[in-house]
C-alpha positions as CSV (number, residue, x, y, z in Angstrom):
1,M,173.0,72.7,104.6
2,S,169.5,71.6,104.0
3,V,167.4,68.6,102.9
4,L,165.5,67.9,99.7
5,Y,162.5,65.9,101.0
6,M,161.1,63.8,98.2
7,L,157.5,62.4,98.5
8,T,156.2,59.7,96.2
9,S,152.4,59.9,96.6
10,P,149.8,62.6,95.8
11,S,148.6,64.8,98.6
12,P,145.7,63.2,100.5
13,R,142.2,64.4,99.7
14,L,141.7,65.2,103.3
15,A,144.7,67.2,104.5
16,G,146.4,65.8,107.7
17,T,145.3,62.2,107.1
18,D,148.5,60.8,105.6
19,A,151.2,59.7,108.0
20,V,154.1,60.2,105.7
21,F,153.1,63.8,105.0
22,Q,152.9,64.3,108.8
23,E,156.3,62.8,109.3
24,V,157.9,64.9,106.6
25,A,156.3,68.0,108.0
26,A,157.7,67.2,111.5
27,L,161.2,66.7,110.1
28,R,161.1,69.8,107.9
29,A,159.9,72.0,110.8
30,A,163.1,71.1,112.7
31,L,165.5,70.4,109.8
32,P,164.5,72.9,107.0
33,G,164.8,72.2,103.4
34,E,162.9,71.9,100.1
35,I,160.0,69.6,99.4
36,V,159.0,68.0,96.1
37,N,156.7,65.2,94.9
38,L,158.2,62.7,92.5
39,S,154.7,61.2,91.7
40,P,153.3,62.5,88.4
41,A,149.8,61.5,89.6
42,A,147.4,64.2,90.9
43,R,145.2,61.6,92.8
44,S,146.1,58.5,94.8
45,T,143.7,56.4,92.7
46,V,145.9,56.9,89.5
47,R,148.6,54.4,89.0
48,I,151.8,55.5,87.3
49,P,154.9,53.3,86.5
50,K,157.5,53.9,89.1
51,Q,160.2,54.2,86.4
52,L,158.6,57.5,85.4
53,F,158.6,59.1,88.9
54,G,160.4,62.5,89.0
55,F,160.9,62.9,85.2
56,H,157.8,65.1,84.8
57,N,159.5,67.8,87.0
58,I,163.2,67.0,86.6
59,R,164.2,70.6,86.2
60,Q,162.5,71.6,89.4
61,I,164.1,68.7,91.2
62,K,167.6,69.6,89.9
63,D,167.1,73.2,90.8
64,M,166.0,72.3,94.4
65,E,168.8,69.9,94.8
66,S,171.4,72.6,94.0
67,R,170.2,74.4,97.1
68,C,170.4,71.3,99.3
69,S,173.1,69.0,100.6
70,I,171.3,65.7,100.9
71,G,168.1,64.1,99.5
72,H,165.5,62.0,101.4
73,V,163.0,59.7,99.6
74,F,160.0,58.1,101.3
75,F,158.4,55.1,99.7
76,P,156.5,52.0,101.0
77,F,159.2,49.5,99.7
78,L,162.6,49.5,98.2
79,Y,162.8,50.5,94.5
80,P,165.8,51.9,92.6
81,F,164.1,54.9,91.1
82,P,165.9,55.8,87.8
83,I,165.6,59.5,88.7
84,L,167.9,59.0,91.7
85,R,170.8,58.2,89.3
86,L,170.6,61.8,88.0
87,L,171.0,63.4,91.5
88,R,174.4,64.3,92.8
89,N,173.7,64.6,96.6
90,P,173.8,61.6,99.0
91,I,170.4,59.9,99.3
92,I,168.6,58.7,102.5
93,Y,165.7,56.3,101.6
94,T,163.0,55.6,104.1
95,V,161.0,52.4,103.7
96,T,157.6,53.3,105.2
97,A,155.8,49.9,104.9
98,S,156.9,46.4,106.0
99,L,159.3,44.5,103.8
100,D,158.6,41.1,102.3
101,E,161.7,38.8,102.1
102,K,160.3,37.2,98.9
103,R,159.9,40.5,97.1
104,V,163.6,41.1,96.4
105,P,164.2,44.5,94.9
106,P,165.9,44.9,91.5
107,A,169.3,46.6,91.0
108,R,170.5,46.1,94.5
109,A,173.9,47.4,93.4
110,Q,172.2,50.8,93.0
111,L,170.5,50.5,96.4
112,R,173.9,49.8,98.1
113,K,175.0,53.3,97.0
114,L,172.3,55.0,99.1
115,R,173.7,56.8,102.1
116,R,171.2,55.0,104.3
117,I,168.1,52.8,104.0
118,V,165.9,53.7,107.0
119,V,163.5,51.1,108.5
120,S,161.5,51.3,111.7
121,N,162.1,47.8,113.1
122,E,164.4,44.9,113.4
123,R,162.2,42.6,111.3
124,D,162.8,44.7,108.2
125,A,166.5,45.2,109.1
126,A,166.8,41.4,109.0
127,V,165.2,41.3,105.6
128,L,167.7,43.9,104.3
129,Q,170.6,41.7,105.6
130,V,169.2,38.7,103.8
131,W,169.2,40.8,100.6
132,G,172.8,41.8,101.2
133,L,172.0,45.4,102.1
134,T,173.9,46.5,105.1
135,N,173.7,50.3,104.6
136,Y,170.6,50.6,106.9
137,A,169.6,52.4,110.1
138,V,166.7,51.5,112.4
139,V,164.7,54.6,113.4
140,L,161.4,54.5,115.3
141,P,158.7,56.8,113.9
142,G,157.8,59.9,115.8
143,V,154.2,60.9,116.4
144,D,152.9,64.0,118.2
145,T,150.8,62.5,120.9
146,K,150.8,65.4,123.4
147,R,147.1,66.0,122.9
148,L,146.1,62.4,123.5
149,V,144.6,61.7,126.9
150,P,145.4,58.1,128.1
151,G,142.4,56.3,129.6
152,N,140.9,52.9,129.5
153,L,137.2,52.4,128.6
154,E,135.3,50.0,130.7
155,L,134.4,46.9,128.7
156,D,130.7,46.1,129.2
157,R,128.3,44.4,126.7
158,E,129.9,45.9,123.6
159,L,133.4,46.1,122.2
160,V,134.1,49.2,120.1
161,L,136.9,49.0,117.5
162,L,138.3,52.0,115.8
163,M,139.8,51.7,112.3
164,A,141.7,54.6,110.7
165,S,143.5,52.9,107.8
166,A,141.0,53.5,105.0
167,P,141.5,52.1,101.5
168,W,142.8,54.2,98.5
169,N,141.1,52.0,95.9
170,A,138.3,49.4,95.7
171,R,140.7,46.4,95.7
172,Q,141.8,47.4,99.2
173,F,138.4,46.7,100.7
174,E,139.6,43.1,100.6
175,S,143.4,43.5,101.0
176,K,143.0,45.9,104.0
177,G,140.4,43.7,105.6
178,I,137.5,46.1,105.4
179,D,135.2,43.4,104.0
180,L,136.5,41.0,106.6
181,L,135.9,43.4,109.5
182,L,132.3,44.1,108.3
183,A,131.7,40.3,108.0
184,A,133.0,39.8,111.5
185,A,130.6,42.5,112.8
186,S,127.7,40.8,111.1
187,R,128.5,37.6,113.1
188,L,129.4,39.3,116.4
189,P,126.4,41.2,117.9
190,F,128.6,42.7,120.6
191,L,131.0,44.4,118.1
192,R,130.6,48.0,117.1
193,L,132.9,49.8,114.6
194,I,134.1,53.4,114.1
195,L,135.6,53.8,110.6
196,L,137.7,57.0,110.0
197,W,137.7,57.5,106.2
198,R,139.8,59.7,103.9
199,G,137.2,61.3,101.6
200,V,137.7,58.4,99.1
201,L,135.2,55.5,98.4
202,G,132.8,56.7,101.1
203,D,129.7,55.8,99.1
204,E,131.1,52.3,98.4
205,L,131.6,51.8,102.1
206,A,128.1,53.0,102.9
207,R,126.7,50.5,100.4
208,R,128.6,47.6,102.0
209,V,127.3,48.6,105.5
210,R,123.7,48.8,104.3
211,R,124.0,45.5,102.5
212,L,124.9,43.8,105.8
213,D,122.3,45.8,107.7
214,L,125.1,47.1,110.0
215,G,124.0,50.8,110.0
216,A,123.2,50.8,113.8
217,R,126.7,49.4,114.7
218,V,129.0,51.0,112.2
219,E,129.8,54.7,112.4
220,I,131.4,56.2,109.2
221,V,133.4,59.4,109.8
222,N,134.3,60.7,106.3
223,R,135.9,64.0,107.2
224,F,139.1,65.2,108.9
225,V,138.8,64.8,112.6
226,E,141.0,64.7,115.7
227,I,141.7,61.0,116.3
228,K,141.9,61.7,120.1
229,D,138.1,62.4,120.1
230,Y,137.4,58.9,118.7
231,L,140.0,57.0,120.7
232,Q,138.2,58.2,123.8
233,R,135.1,56.3,122.6
234,A,136.9,53.1,121.5
235,H,138.2,50.1,123.4
236,A,140.9,49.2,120.8
237,T,142.2,50.1,117.4
238,I,142.6,47.7,114.4
239,V,144.6,47.7,111.2
240,L,144.5,44.7,108.8
241,A,146.6,44.0,105.7
242,S,147.1,41.0,103.5
243,E,150.7,42.1,102.9
244,G,153.0,44.4,104.8
245,G,153.5,46.8,101.9
246,L,149.9,48.0,102.1
247,V,150.3,50.0,105.3
248,R,153.1,51.7,107.3
249,S,155.3,49.3,109.3
250,F,154.2,51.2,112.4
251,P,150.8,52.8,111.5
252,H,150.3,56.1,113.2
253,S,146.8,55.2,114.3
254,L,148.1,52.2,116.2
255,I,150.9,54.3,117.8
256,E,148.3,56.9,118.8
257,S,146.1,54.1,120.2
258,L,148.9,52.8,122.4
259,M,149.6,56.3,123.6
260,A,145.9,56.6,124.5
261,A,146.2,53.4,126.5
262,K,144.1,51.4,124.0
263,P,145.1,47.9,123.0
264,I,145.4,47.1,119.3
265,L,144.6,44.4,116.8
266,L,146.8,44.0,113.8
267,S,147.8,41.6,111.1
268,R,151.0,39.5,111.5
269,T,152.1,40.9,108.1
270,I,152.7,44.3,109.7
271,A,156.1,44.6,111.3
272,M,154.7,46.3,114.4
273,A,153.1,43.0,115.3
274,D,156.5,41.9,116.8
275,Y,156.5,44.9,119.1
276,V,152.9,44.3,120.1
277,S,153.5,40.6,120.8
278,S,156.7,41.1,122.9
279,H,155.1,43.8,125.1
280,R,151.6,42.2,125.2
281,L,149.8,45.3,124.0
282,G,147.1,43.6,121.9
283,V,146.4,40.7,119.6
284,V,148.1,39.7,116.4
285,V,145.7,38.3,113.7
286,P,147.5,35.4,112.2
287,D,145.6,35.1,108.9
288,M,143.2,37.1,106.7
289,T,140.3,34.8,107.3
290,I,137.0,35.3,109.1
291,E,137.8,32.5,111.5
292,A,141.1,34.0,112.4
293,L,139.7,37.5,112.8
294,I,136.8,36.4,115.0
295,S,139.0,34.3,117.2
296,S,141.4,37.3,117.6
297,I,138.5,39.7,118.5
298,E,137.3,37.1,121.1
299,R,140.9,36.9,122.5
300,L,141.0,40.7,122.8
301,R,137.7,40.7,124.5
302,R,138.7,38.0,127.0
303,G,142.1,39.5,127.8
304,Y,141.1,43.2,127.6
305,A,141.7,44.1,131.2
306,E,145.3,42.9,131.1
307,L,146.1,44.3,127.7
308,A,144.6,47.7,128.7
309,R,146.8,47.7,131.8
310,N,149.9,47.0,129.7
311,T,149.2,49.8,127.3
312,S,148.7,52.3,130.2
313,R,152.3,51.5,131.3
314,I,154.0,52.5,128.0
315,E,156.4,55.5,128.3
316,R,154.8,58.6,126.9
317,N,158.0,59.4,124.8
318,A,158.3,55.9,123.4
319,F,157.6,57.3,119.9
320,S,159.0,60.8,120.4
321,V,159.1,63.3,117.6
322,D,162.2,64.8,119.1
323,A,164.0,61.5,119.1
324,M,163.0,60.9,115.5
325,V,164.3,64.3,114.5
326,E,167.6,63.9,116.3
327,N,168.2,60.5,114.7
328,H,167.6,62.0,111.3
329,R,169.9,65.0,112.1
330,R,172.7,62.5,112.7
331,L,171.8,60.6,109.4
332,Y,171.9,63.8,107.5
333,G,175.2,64.8,109.1
334,L,173.7,68.2,110.0
């Protein structure tokens, strides 16, 4: 028995920088199977109607499915891909981003036929219940954090924020809060930024930094790096999103930040915000406005000592890859 892992986005330009690809690699290493990409696009900047996903390589998919016993799709939100109706094996469907109760998916009757809808948190599970979808399971993501070395950085005159959720297209400079973060840096002389990029839109970012004369306080890292090396130089990690579907519900960079004992800043739209609030591991940004962001950064600065202590107490296996694999083994029935 084996699994047909079905990805829905092109390979990242910088290998090793996409969290979904990392998660699938971890699952496949323990639970072998075939892997195929349903997206017809060669680059992440190309937009293709979701209805067409999988039809460009339907023969390959059907051939792979014949050698597997179950299928597993990964996509940011719920969508009844027409291609899934042509597959015979049971389907597991992982929702990688945060759900929005107002964005009700079409064809819920088809979604009810899925073996399981996997979400990472109770907020998204509650949304599924509102939509009348009860065939779900809650599974925390697993991240390999063994190489991370926990350690707080003393907060002196400057606050260093790390951001590792770069945009895929120009519109996301706004929706992922990049422009907002740069604007905050221009108004907060104590703020310094480290921006880990994906090999996409690097020139556009550099132009924005120059326009605001922030070159001395913004470090752009536009190549594959070990995030542990940059977490050691940062006080906290930040991810912003105008809507939950833009980023993973539990962004890997934020999990890695917590495992390195670094507090986090994140938007309320991201489901992980509930976990952060309940455990007092950082600051939730209530709105995508400059006032709300500056206020949140100031709160992080004032309460940094306590927040850093809280993150240092998190269990090292809180987001265990082994636990994630075992939960999926049960879902697959292997």
